N, C-alpha and C positions, 0 to 999 in steps of 0.2 A: 531086755532093753539094752541097746548098745551104749557103751559108756566112753567112747573115744571123744577127746576134746580137741578142738581146733588149736587152742593155745594152751597146752598142758602146763607150761611154765607160769601161767596165771591162774592155776587151779585153786590156790589158797587165797582167802579173803585178804590176808596181810599183803600179799604180792600185788593184788589189784589196788588196794588202798594207797600203796606207795607210789603208784603212777600219777596220782593227783597231787602234784606239789603246789604250794601256795602261789607261786609265781605264774603258773600256767593255767590252772583251772579257773575259768572266767566267771563262775557262778558263786553266789554267797553260800557259806557253809551252814546256814541256818534253815535252808529249805529242804524239800524232798530231794534236791540235787546234791546233798551232802555226800562227800566221797565214800563214807561208810555205807550209806544207803545204796549208792550206785554199785558198790562192790558186793553188797549183799544180794543185789539183783543180778550179779554175774558179770558186771561191766568193769572194764579197766579203761583208763584215759589214754587215748592214742592221738596226740596233738598233731593236726595236719599242718603243712607248711604255711597255710593262710591263717593259722591260729584259732581255728574254730574249736568247738566243744565236742569233737567226735569221741564216742565211747563204743567199745567193741566187747561183745560177749565172749568170754574165754571158752565156752562150751560149743556154741553154734556158729560163732563168727559174725553174728548180726551186728551191723554198724549203724549207730544212730547219731544224728547231728541236730543242731538248732534246738536245743533243749529250752523249754519254758519253765520258769520257776514253779509253776503249778503242776508240771508233769510228774507222774508217778512212774519211776523206773520199772517197777514190777509189772504194772498193767501195760505200759508201753511195750515192754519186752514181749509179753504174751500177745498183744494185739498185732505186732509186726510179724511174729513167727506164724501166727494163725491166719493172717491175711496178707501174704506177701504179693508182690506184683505179678508173679507167674500164675497166681490163682491156686496154687497147691500149697498144702501145709508143710512148712519146714519142720525140722525136728531139733529140739534143744533138750539134751539129756538133763541138764541142770533144772530147767523150768519144769520138765516132767516130774522130777524128783520133788520139787517144791509143791507142785500140784498134788502129788500123792501124799506127802508127809506133812505139809504145812500150808494148806490152802488159805488159811487166814492171812498169811503174810502177802499173798497175792491179791487180796481183796475179794476172794471167792466166798468169804463168809462174812457175816456182820461183825464188825469190830470197830473200835474207835480209830479214827484217822491219827496216825502217829507222824510227828515231825521230828527231825533230827536237830539237836542243839549242838553247840560248839564242842562240847565235851563228848559227843557221840552218844549221849543218852537221849532217849525219845522224850519229846514234850507233847502233851496232849492238850486239846482245847479246853477241857474242864480241869479243875484243880483235883489232884489226887495226892495221896501220900507218896513222898519221894521214894521210900523204901519199896513200895509196890511197883513203881515205875522201874527202879533198878532191877528188881527181881524178874520182871517181864522181859526186860532187855537182855539180861544174862541168860534166861531160858531160851530166847530166840537165837542168841549168838551160839550157845552150846548146841542147839538143835542143828543149826547150819553147819557147824563144825563136824558133827557126827555124820551128817549126810555126805559131806565131802570125803571124810575119811573112809566111810564104808564104800563109797563109789570108787575111790582110788584103789582100795584094796581089792575090790571085785575086779577092776580092770587089770590089776597086776597079776591076779590069779589066772585070769583068762589068757593073758599073754604067755604065762608059763605052761599052760595046758596044751 
């Protein structure tokens, strides 16, 4: 699997989250369009001159605009790379890694629908113990970090070879 990224400077989730500043990002931070959720899906905010809500994937360069509060950034990312206008399948290394190692986060397996709250912790529609929610969030965050680190290391070793 090729691991080159279109925007390698945005390869870390922290770098992507920083692009969504409070004055620019036009959506509420309590929806699926929370900056942390978008960054987890590989997107960073690239404000256009007209002030729209354009987000770009650091891995494949997919650019999406006109987000709806009910949009799921993971599923929209998959949908657009699998059904692009040219009719052929695009390739996104980051989405391929998520499909392989964490299909649940993409909605490819049955799991509770998660929403992102102001503090970055997921909220779910049913009441659960806060400790369980925090543990699940930390596991997901750690998993995404490990995928990114292993991908970057693999790419670095390939460049040296």
